N, C-alpha and C positions, 0 to 999 in steps of 0.2 A: 496810229501806232500806240499812243498812250492809252486810248480808249480800249483797244484790243487786248493789251496786256492787263489793264485794269479789269476788264470783263472776265479774263481767264482767272485772275486772282480771286475775284468775287464768285467764281463758278456760276456765271449766268448761263453758260451753255447747258447746265444741268436742270435749269428751271424754266427754260424757254418753251415755246409751243412744240418745237421738234425735239424735245429733251428725251422722249422715249427711244428715238433712234440712237442718240448718244449713249443712253444708259445701256441699251442692248450691246452696243460696241464695247463699252467699258466692262460689262459682265463677261463678254466673250474674251476680252484680253486677260481678265483675271482668271478665268477658267483655263485659258491656254498657259498662263504662267504657272498655275498650280500643277497642271499636267507635266510641264517641263521640269519643275522642281521634283515631283515624284519620280519621274523618269531618271533624273540625275541621281537620286538617292538609291534607286534600284541598281543602277549601273555601278555605283560605288560599292554597294553590298556584294555584287558579283565579283568585282575586282578583288576585294578582300578575301572572299571565299576561294577564288582561284589561287591567290597567293598562299593561303592556308593549306589548300590541298596540294599545291606544288611542294611545299615544305614537308608535308606528310609523306608524299611519294618519295622524296629524297631520303627521308629517315627510314622508310620501309625498305627501300632498295639497298641501303647500306646494311641494314639488319639482315636482309636476305643474303648478301654477299658474305657477311660474317658467319651466318649459320651454315652456308654452303661450304665454306672453307673448314669450319669445325667438323662438319659431316665427312668431308674428304679425309680429314685427319683421323677420325674415328674408324673409317673403313679400311685404313691401311693395315696390311698384314702384321706389321710389327706391333701396332697398337692392340690389335685383336689378340695376338699371341701373348702380349704382356698381361692383358686382362684374364686370359684363360690360365696362365701360370698360377694365379692366385687360387684357382679352383683345382689345381693339380692336373690340368689338361695341357699336354705339350704337343708341339707340332710333330708330325710324323717324319721319320727319317727316310722312309720309303716313298718315292714319288708316286703319285696316283697313276693308275692305268685306265685307259679309255676302254669301255666295254662296248662292243659292237653287237647289235642284235640284228640278225638277218630276218627279213620278212619272208614268209613262205611264198614261193612263186605260185601263181595260179596256173593250173593246168589248162592247156589249150583244148580246143574242140577234139582234135585227133588223139591227144593223149588220154582224154576221158573215154574216147571210143575203144581204145585198146585195152582198157582195164576190165 
């Protein structure tokens, strides 16, 4: 037991005859650790980006709602009539009338024959 722990502390497993096998395994573990750390960093970056985009979407949605309500207020007849009064254009006292345009009917085969 003491010799085994002492051998690990002295790193004799790295200089023995079969050290190349140990070195390959150690390099593989280091490579795996680097890949895992890089993956974790990419994951964190994506989490921060998602949070940032979520906040941006919330801000844009609230801005959209504000602009839509402002537009609805501007489209109201009372608001339009107030703005037109400054240009001396007043609403009509006579209500509008609907104009109906009749399409000419096509003559059938027999009506064309009798002409």
